[in-house]
N, C-alpha and C positions, 0 to 999 in steps of 0.2 A: 503458455499464453504470452502474447506480446501486447504492447500498448495499442497497436493498430487493430488488434482483435476486438477491442472494446468499442470501436466506432459505432457499430450498430446499437449497442446499449446506450451510448452517450446521446445518440440522436433520437431515442425513443420518446414518445409522448408520456410514457409511464414513469413517474418519478422513482419507482422501485428499481426499474432497469438502470436508470441513471445513477442511483446509489450503488448498485452492483458494480457498474463500470468504475465509479469513483473508488470503491473499495479495492477492486482488482488493480487499478492503476497505482494506487497507493502501495499495495503489496509489491508490485513490480519495482517501483521506485525504491522501496525499502531494501529489497533484495540487491538491487544494483548499488545502492549506497554502502551496504554491508560488504559487498565484494570489493568495492573501492577501498573501504577502510582496512580490509585485510591486506591489501597491497601497499597501503600508505605507510611510509617509514617515519613520518613525523607526527604521530598521534599524541606524543607527549607535549607538543607545543600548543599555543593558542589555537592554531588551525585545527589540531586534533580535538581540542575541547569543543570547538564549534561543530565539528562533524558529529561528535557524540551527542551534543545538545540537539542538533537537528534530528538525529536518529531517534532520540528519546521523544521528542515532540511528535514525530511522525508515528511512533508507536502508540502514544496516547491518543492521537487523532484516529488511528486505525481501531483502537479498542472502543472508543466512543462511537465511531461510525458503526462498528459491528453491533454495539448495544442498541443503537437506533434501528438498525436493520432487523435485529431479533424482535424488537418491540413492534415492528411493522410486519412480522410474520415471515421474514426472509431468513432462512437458516444459513448462518455464516459458514458452518462446516461444509455445506455443499459447494460453496464458492471457493473456500480454501482448497478443496480437493481438486479444482480445475486449474489452480494457479501453479505454474511450474517455473522453476528458476531457469534462466537462460544459461 
């Protein structure tokens, strides 16, 4: 799944669809950041620390968003199964 595949969900009047899109977009961005970090040669520097901090914050955000979705009856596992890495 790509970011552009979430447009329909983002434009929905149903807040649950918009949460799904947000979760999917976040997962895609995390995957891309992790791929970038794998190729990055200077992770030991301050720049690398910033990347790790950003990844950690995004992970916390994804976890909390997932909890909110579960509380609203949206099974996160079903969404995780449709998210593919590029």
